[in-house]
C-alpha positions as CSV (number, residue, x, y, z in Angstrom):
1,X,-29.0,-20.0,-33.8
2,X,-30.6,-23.5,-33.9
3,X,-33.0,-24.2,-31.2
4,X,-32.2,-26.8,-28.6
5,X,-34.5,-29.8,-29.3
6,X,-35.5,-32.0,-26.4
7,X,-36.4,-35.6,-26.7
8,X,-38.9,-37.6,-24.7
9,X,-42.6,-37.2,-23.7
10,X,-44.4,-36.3,-20.7
11,X,-46.0,-39.3,-19.0
12,X,-49.1,-39.2,-16.8
13,X,-48.8,-41.0,-13.6
14,X,-52.0,-39.8,-11.7
15,X,-55.1,-37.7,-11.9
16,X,-55.2,-34.7,-9.8
17,X,-54.4,-30.8,-9.5
18,X,-51.8,-28.3,-8.5
19,X,-48.8,-30.7,-8.1
20,X,-45.4,-29.9,-6.4
21,X,-42.0,-31.6,-6.8
22,X,-38.6,-31.7,-5.2
23,X,-35.5,-33.5,-6.0
24,X,-34.4,-36.0,-3.4
25,X,-31.0,-37.3,-4.7
26,X,-31.7,-39.8,-7.5
27,X,-35.6,-39.6,-7.3
28,X,-38.3,-36.9,-6.8
29,X,-40.9,-36.5,-4.1
30,X,-44.3,-35.3,-5.2
31,X,-47.5,-33.9,-3.7
32,X,-50.8,-33.2,-5.4
33,X,-54.6,-32.9,-4.7
34,X,-57.3,-35.2,-6.3
35,X,-60.2,-36.8,-4.3
36,X,-57.7,-36.7,-1.5
37,X,-54.1,-35.2,-1.0
38,X,-51.4,-37.6,-2.0
39,X,-47.6,-38.0,-1.7
40,X,-45.9,-40.2,-4.2
41,X,-42.2,-40.6,-5.4
42,X,-41.0,-40.8,-9.1
43,X,-37.7,-42.2,-10.4
44,X,-35.5,-40.2,-12.8
45,X,-36.7,-42.4,-15.8
46,X,-40.2,-41.3,-14.9
47,X,-41.3,-44.6,-13.5
48,X,-43.2,-44.8,-10.1
49,X,-40.8,-45.3,-7.1
50,X,-43.7,-45.1,-4.6
51,X,-47.2,-45.4,-5.4
52,X,-49.6,-42.5,-4.2
53,X,-50.2,-42.4,-0.5
54,X,-52.8,-40.5,1.2
55,X,-51.4,-37.5,3.1
56,X,-54.8,-35.7,3.8
57,X,-58.4,-37.0,3.7
58,X,-59.6,-34.2,1.3
59,X,-58.2,-32.4,-1.9
60,X,-55.8,-29.7,-0.5
61,X,-54.8,-26.7,-2.7
62,X,-51.4,-24.9,-3.3
63,X,-49.0,-27.7,-1.9
64,X,-45.3,-27.1,-1.6
65,X,-42.6,-29.9,-0.8
66,X,-38.9,-29.6,0.4
67,X,-36.3,-32.2,1.2
68,X,-33.6,-31.9,4.0
69,X,-31.4,-34.9,2.9
70,X,-33.5,-37.4,5.2
71,X,-37.2,-36.4,5.1
72,X,-39.6,-34.3,3.0
73,X,-41.4,-31.4,4.4
74,X,-44.9,-30.7,2.9
75,X,-47.1,-27.8,3.3
76,X,-50.6,-27.7,1.9
77,X,-53.6,-25.5,2.1
78,X,-57.3,-26.5,2.4
79,X,-60.1,-24.9,0.5
80,X,-60.8,-22.5,3.6
81,X,-57.3,-21.3,3.4
82,X,-56.0,-23.0,6.4
83,X,-52.4,-24.1,6.1
84,X,-50.9,-27.5,7.4
85,X,-47.5,-29.2,7.5
86,X,-46.2,-32.8,7.8
87,X,-43.0,-34.5,7.3
88,X,-42.7,-37.8,5.2
89,X,-39.9,-40.3,5.3
90,X,-38.9,-42.0,1.9
91,X,-40.9,-44.8,3.0
92,X,-43.9,-42.4,3.3
93,X,-44.2,-42.5,7.1
94,X,-45.9,-39.3,8.1
95,X,-45.0,-37.1,11.1
96,X,-46.6,-35.9,13.3
97,X,-49.5,-38.3,13.4
98,X,-51.9,-35.3,13.0
99,X,-50.8,-32.5,10.8
100,X,-49.6,-29.2,12.2
101,X,-52.1,-26.5,11.7
102,X,-50.3,-23.4,11.0
103,X,-53.3,-21.2,10.8
104,X,-55.5,-19.2,8.5
105,X,-53.6,-16.5,6.5
106,X,-56.8,-15.1,4.7
107,X,-54.8,-15.6,1.5
108,X,-55.0,-18.0,-1.5
109,X,-51.6,-19.4,-0.9
110,X,-50.5,-18.8,-4.7
111,X,-47.0,-19.6,-6.0
112,X,-46.1,-21.2,-2.8
113,X,-42.7,-22.7,-2.5
114,X,-40.4,-24.4,0.2
115,X,-36.6,-23.8,0.9
116,X,-34.5,-25.6,3.5
117,X,-32.9,-22.8,5.9
118,X,-29.3,-22.9,7.2
119,X,-30.8,-24.1,10.6
120,X,-32.6,-27.0,8.6
121,X,-36.1,-25.5,9.2
122,X,-38.5,-25.8,6.3
123,X,-39.3,-22.3,5.4
124,X,-42.7,-22.0,3.4
125,X,-43.8,-18.9,1.6
126,X,-46.8,-17.9,-0.6
127,X,-48.9,-14.8,-1.5
128,X,-52.5,-14.0,-1.2
129,X,-54.7,-11.2,-2.0
130,X,-57.8,-9.7,-0.4
131,X,-59.8,-6.4,-0.6
132,X,-56.9,-4.2,0.9
133,X,-54.0,-5.4,-1.2
134,X,-51.6,-8.3,-1.7
135,X,-48.8,-9.6,0.6
136,X,-46.3,-12.4,0.9
137,X,-46.5,-14.7,4.0
138,X,-45.1,-17.8,5.4
139,X,-44.0,-20.0,8.2
140,X,-41.0,-22.2,9.4
141,X,-41.1,-25.6,11.0
142,X,-37.9,-26.5,12.7
143,X,-36.3,-30.0,13.3
144,X,-38.5,-30.5,16.3
145,X,-41.6,-29.9,14.3
146,X,-42.0,-26.5,16.1
147,X,-43.9,-24.1,13.9
148,X,-43.3,-20.4,13.8
149,X,-45.9,-17.6,14.2
150,X,-47.2,-16.2,11.0
151,X,-44.4,-14.5,9.0
152,X,-45.2,-11.3,7.0
153,X,-42.4,-11.5,4.5
154,X,-43.5,-9.0,1.9
155,X,-46.0,-6.0,2.3
156,X,-47.9,-5.1,-0.9
157,X,-46.2,-7.9,-3.0
158,X,-46.7,-10.9,-5.1
159,X,-44.8,-13.9,-6.4
160,X,-42.4,-14.4,-3.5
161,X,-39.5,-16.8,-4.2
162,X,-36.6,-17.7,-2.1
163,X,-33.1,-19.6,-2.0
164,X,-30.3,-20.3,0.4
165,X,-26.8,-19.6,-0.2
166,X,-24.3,-20.4,2.6
167,X,-25.8,-18.9,5.7
168,X,-27.9,-16.2,3.8
169,X,-31.6,-16.5,2.8
170,X,-32.3,-14.4,-0.4
171,X,-36.0,-13.6,-1.1
172,X,-37.4,-11.8,-4.2
173,X,-40.9,-10.7,-5.1
174,X,-42.9,-8.3,-7.4
175,X,-44.1,-5.2,-5.8
176,X,-47.2,-3.0,-7.3
177,X,-50.6,-3.5,-8.8
178,X,-50.7,-5.9,-11.7
179,X,-54.0,-4.5,-13.3
180,X,-54.0,-3.3,-16.7
181,X,-54.3,0.1,-15.9
182,X,-51.6,0.2,-13.4
183,X,-48.9,2.8,-13.7
184,X,-45.2,2.3,-12.7
185,X,-43.4,1.7,-10.4
186,X,-43.8,-2.1,-10.9
187,X,-40.7,-3.1,-9.0
188,X,-38.8,-6.3,-8.5
189,X,-37.5,-6.3,-4.8
190,X,-34.6,-8.3,-3.3
191,X,-34.2,-9.0,0.5
192,X,-31.0,-10.4,1.7
193,X,-31.6,-12.0,5.2
194,X,-29.4,-13.9,7.7
195,X,-29.9,-17.3,8.9
196,X,-32.3,-16.0,11.6
197,X,-34.4,-14.4,8.7
198,X,-33.5,-11.0,9.7
199,X,-32.9,-8.5,6.7
200,X,-29.4,-7.2,6.3
201,X,-30.0,-5.5,2.8
202,X,-33.0,-4.6,0.5
203,X,-32.3,-3.8,-3.1
204,X,-34.8,-2.6,-5.7
205,X,-33.8,-4.3,-9.0
206,X,-36.3,-2.9,-11.4
207,X,-38.3,0.3,-10.8
208,X,-40.0,1.5,-14.0
209,X,-41.3,-1.3,-16.1
210,X,-45.1,-2.2,-15.3
211,X,-44.8,-5.5,-16.8
212,X,-41.8,-6.7,-14.6
213,X,-42.9,-9.8,-12.6
214,X,-42.4,-13.3,-11.5
215,X,-38.8,-13.2,-10.0
216,X,-37.0,-16.4,-9.4
217,X,-34.0,-16.7,-7.2
218,X,-31.0,-19.2,-7.0
219,X,-27.8,-19.8,-5.1
220,X,-24.6,-18.6,-6.7
221,X,-21.4,-20.5,-6.7
222,X,-19.0,-18.7,-4.2
223,X,-21.9,-17.1,-2.3
224,X,-24.6,-14.8,-3.3
225,X,-27.5,-15.3,-5.7
226,X,-28.7,-15.0,-9.2
227,X,-32.2,-13.5,-10.1
228,X,-34.2,-13.8,-13.1
229,X,-37.5,-12.2,-14.0
230,X,-39.8,-11.5,-17.0
231,X,-40.1,-8.1,-18.4
232,X,-42.4,-7.2,-21.2
233,X,-41.5,-9.7,-23.9
234,X,-38.0,-10.0,-22.5
235,X,-36.1,-11.8,-19.6
236,X,-33.7,-10.0,-17.4
237,X,-31.0,-11.5,-15.1
238,X,-28.9,-10.1,-12.3
239,X,-26.3,-11.5,-9.8
240,X,-25.5,-10.4,-6.2
241,X,-22.6,-11.3,-4.1
242,X,-22.7,-12.7,-0.6
243,X,-23.0,-9.1,0.9
244,X,-25.9,-8.2,-1.5
């Protein structure tokens, strides 16, 4: 089979690290760290729609950005591990005036991502590691900018990722040690949750291959989810209906 040839070239629009992006209709919202933390917007043709605007006075790490159809929801972590949240309008008006300090999860905020829940809360998740293991954690911030307490999403897991389908939230992650000497099980886990983030079903997708990792989940037409993950030199995919 002939390979699909893509045209066009990447275009640098700023200097920085650890960017995140979300689609907002016909353009994109971007957040990234540099000498400070910046919010910007790009058009679909890769031209700048909104020049970089200072979001935080220092370079933050492991940012994640979402879109609710009206505003952006942005999470970012400073170098001490403290997690913050702010909203941004398309005109880059930030609220609240001072970022919401969500706390210090003692983690590194790796592979962070944001989804919009059925109740229109911005749901942030990431994973961190420390001396006694790895875990997935997160927070939600609702439409009134009220933040939840610290959410332990995954015990002994890495690479959490989530999606919304109808009134359900689907969360996936890798469980098990990733060290070179690790033995199976190295599992891929799927958690089906209702709109209140209460788990209604839990499924182990893969239980034997130590190289299974980095699952990504997407909503499925008609309800349910599609999940893809890497496995040694291959890629695996599985679907679930709305009942899991």
